[in-house]
C-alpha positions in Angstrom: 49.4 28.7 -4.7 47.6 29.1 -8.0 43.9 30.0 -8.2 43.0 26.5 -9.6 44.9 24.8 -6.8 43.2 27.0 -4.2 39.7 26.2 -5.7 40.6 22.5 -5.6 41.6 22.7 -1.9 38.5 24.6 -1.0 36.4 22.1 -3.0 37.8 19.1 -1.2 37.5 20.9 2.1 33.8 21.5 1.9 33.2 18.0 0.5 35.0 16.6 3.5 33.0 18.8 5.9 29.7 17.8 4.4 30.7 14.1 4.5 31.6 14.5 8.2 28.3 16.2 9.0 26.2 13.6 7.2 28.0 10.7 8.8 27.6 12.1 12.3 23.9 12.9 11.8 21.2 10.4 12.8 18.1 12.5 11.9 18.2 15.9 10.2 19.3 18.0 7.3 22.7 19.2 5.9 22.3 22.2 3.5 24.9 23.7 1.2 24.6 27.4 0.5 26.1 28.5 -2.9 26.9 32.0 -4.0 28.1 32.7 -7.5 29.0 29.1 -8.1 30.9 28.5 -4.9 30.0 26.9 -1.6 30.0 29.7 1.0 28.1 28.1 3.9 27.1 24.7 5.3 24.1 24.4 7.6 23.2 21.5 9.8 19.9 20.9 11.5 19.6 18.0 13.8 16.4 16.5 15.0 16.1 14.4 18.2 13.3 11.8 18.3 11.9 11.6 21.8 10.4 8.3 23.1 6.7 8.3 23.4 5.6 8.4 27.1 3.4 5.5 28.2 0.6 7.9 29.1 0.4 9.2 25.5 -0.2 5.8 24.1 -3.9 4.9 23.2 -5.7 3.0 26.0 -6.1 -0.7 25.3 -9.8 -0.2 26.4 -10.4 2.3 23.5 -12.4 1.1 20.6 -12.7 3.1 17.4 -16.5 2.4 17.5 -16.8 3.7 21.0 -19.1 6.6 21.5 -17.0 9.7 22.1 -19.9 12.2 22.2 -19.3 13.4 18.6 -21.6 13.0 15.7 -22.5 9.5 14.8 -22.6 8.1 11.3 -26.0 7.1 9.9 -26.5 3.4 9.6 
């Protein structure tokens, strides 16, 4: 195999890998690491979004004007 054919094969391989990683990712990052003009590494970081627990939601009884014990604005 000639050098130009080898580069073309490697080029299409990393493009295919990046495409697969992006398509299978819901939330996250795909990074391409380049060294001397060539792709040498592909990194994938996936983030998982957790549902908000009911206890962490603000109380329906809470009012932004409610006295929380902090400094009060001057009226």
